[in-house]
N, C-alpha and C positions, 0 to 999 in steps of 0.2 A: 686263321684259324677259324672255320666258321662255326657258329653256336649249333649245337644239335637240340632239336625239338625233341621233346618226349610227347609223343602224342598217346591219347586217351586207351588206346587198344593196349598198351602195356600195363596199365593199372590193376585191372582185372587179374592179370599174370600174376603180379606181385603180390597181390592180396590173396590170392586163392592157392598157395602152396597147401599140397597133400602133405599129411604126417610121412617124414622118411623122403620125403623129394628133397634132392640134393641141388637142383638148379633149375631156373627157367630160361627160356629163351624168347627172344624178340628179333625182329629182323634185323641180322648181321650182328645180334649183340647176345653173350651168353653171359648171364648173372649167376654167381654162387649164391645158394639158400640164404645164407647169411646179408650178402648184399641186397637180396629181393627184400627181405624182412624189413630193413632200412627204407627201401624204397616204397613199402606199403605203410610204414609208419610216416614216412613224409607227405605222401598222397593223402592220407586219414587224419593228417594233424589240421584241428579247427582253424590253426592260423594259416595253414598253407593256401597259396594262391593257385589257381589254375594253370597250367603250361600255358604260355602265350599271353596271359593277362599282364605282363609286364613287358612290354617291350620299350624300344626307343622312340617309336611313335606315341607310345600312350602315357609316358611322363618324361620331362624334361631331363637330360642327361646329368645335368648339373646338381639334381636332387637325389641321386641315386650313387651309391657308394660304389667304388670299384675295388673287387678283391682279386689278388693275384693268387691263383692255385700252383705251387710248384709241387709237382708227383711226377713221378715216372711211369705209374701203373695207370692205363688208359681209364680202366673200369671206376678206379676211384676219383679220377678226374671228372669222368661223365658223372658219378653219383654226387660229388661236391657240387660240380655245375647245376647240375639240376636242382638240388635242394636250394642253394643260393638263388638261382633265379627265381623259384617259385616265390622266395622272400623278396622279391624286387631289388636284387643285387646285380650289379653288372660282374661280368666276370672275364678275365682273362687268364691263360695259361702257360706254364713252361714245364718243359719235360726233365730239366737239368739247371743246376745251380748256375751256370754261365748266362745261360738265356734268362734266368729269373733276376740277377744282376743287372742286364742291361734292359728289361722291362720295367723294374724299379726304378731305374734311374729315368728313364724315358717317359713312362706314365704315370708315375708317383701315386701309385694306387694307396687306398684308404686302409687295407687291411693286407697281409700277406699270409697265407696258409703254407707253411713250410715242411715238407717231407724232410727226413733226416737220410735216407739212403737215397742218393741219387747219381745218376752217372755224369762224367766230367768233373763235376765239384760237389761234395756232398753239402748238405743243407747246414752242418755247422760252419763250414768255410763260407758257403754263400751268406749265411746270416752275418758273419764278422764283416765281410765286405759291404753287404748293403748298408750296414751299420756306418760304414767308412764314407759314405756317398753323403755329400751336402745335401742332396735334392730327397731323399729318402731316410735319413738318419733317424727321424723321429716315428716313422712308419709301424704300428702295432706288429708284430712277427709271433704269429701262433705255430709254434712247433706241432708237427704232428707225427707222431712215433709210434711203431710196435713194441717199444721197451718200455716197461712201467718201473724199471730199476730207478732208484733215487741217483745214481750215478749217471745215468742217461739225461734224466733232468737236470741232473746240476750241470753237466757240459753243455746242453742247449741254453740255458741261463746263462752260463758263463760266455758263451758265443755271442748273446745280446738278444735272445727271444724275449718276448713279452710275456707269452703264455705256453703251455705246454698241455698237449692232449695225447692220450694214448688211445690208439687205433687197436680194434673198433671202438667207436663210439655210437653212443644213441644220439638220434636226432635232437631230442631235447637238450642233451650236453651241446651240441654245436648251436642251437638257439641260443642259451645261455652265454655262449662264448661269444655270438654275434651281438647280444644285447650289451655286453662289457664291452665291447670294442668299435661298435658302430651305433651306439644307442643314441647319436644325433640324427641318424636316418632311420632306422630299423623301428616301425612302429608295429606293435604287437596289440 
């Protein structure tokens, strides 16, 4: 999977939504207005790095953490990837639980962001199986869920997740989570 570059022409569109505007479009990408506001917040963050400023050529791979995003919705993966890359994080992606397990075992990421509702194998089962892998049993897994009910959170922790975030979340919440789990790498 190739990395997508977010180019500067997208930034003005995300920052300047008109009142009542429900979406904005970029070449071949349509974002709901709520996602556009998160993008605008990410780009306006004083700690954000300009797109492309953190590439494999500009800093050693060994000093940059690797985050596995496990999410079946392309726009959510794109949003998370963009924000993480702006913060100097390397990113790999999985669209389902089975792929997540294989990538967790082969790549040994520093952090996994796991959606709960996935095709083939849901996030709960994928988390349990990753916890059973010797090579990835201690990797922090942050469960990303659209469910704020305590029962859903309890189920995620019972499956073995390290942290739990309810979607949608603000970029500042994502930054705090990254600081908790990647504090050795993330410099603010």
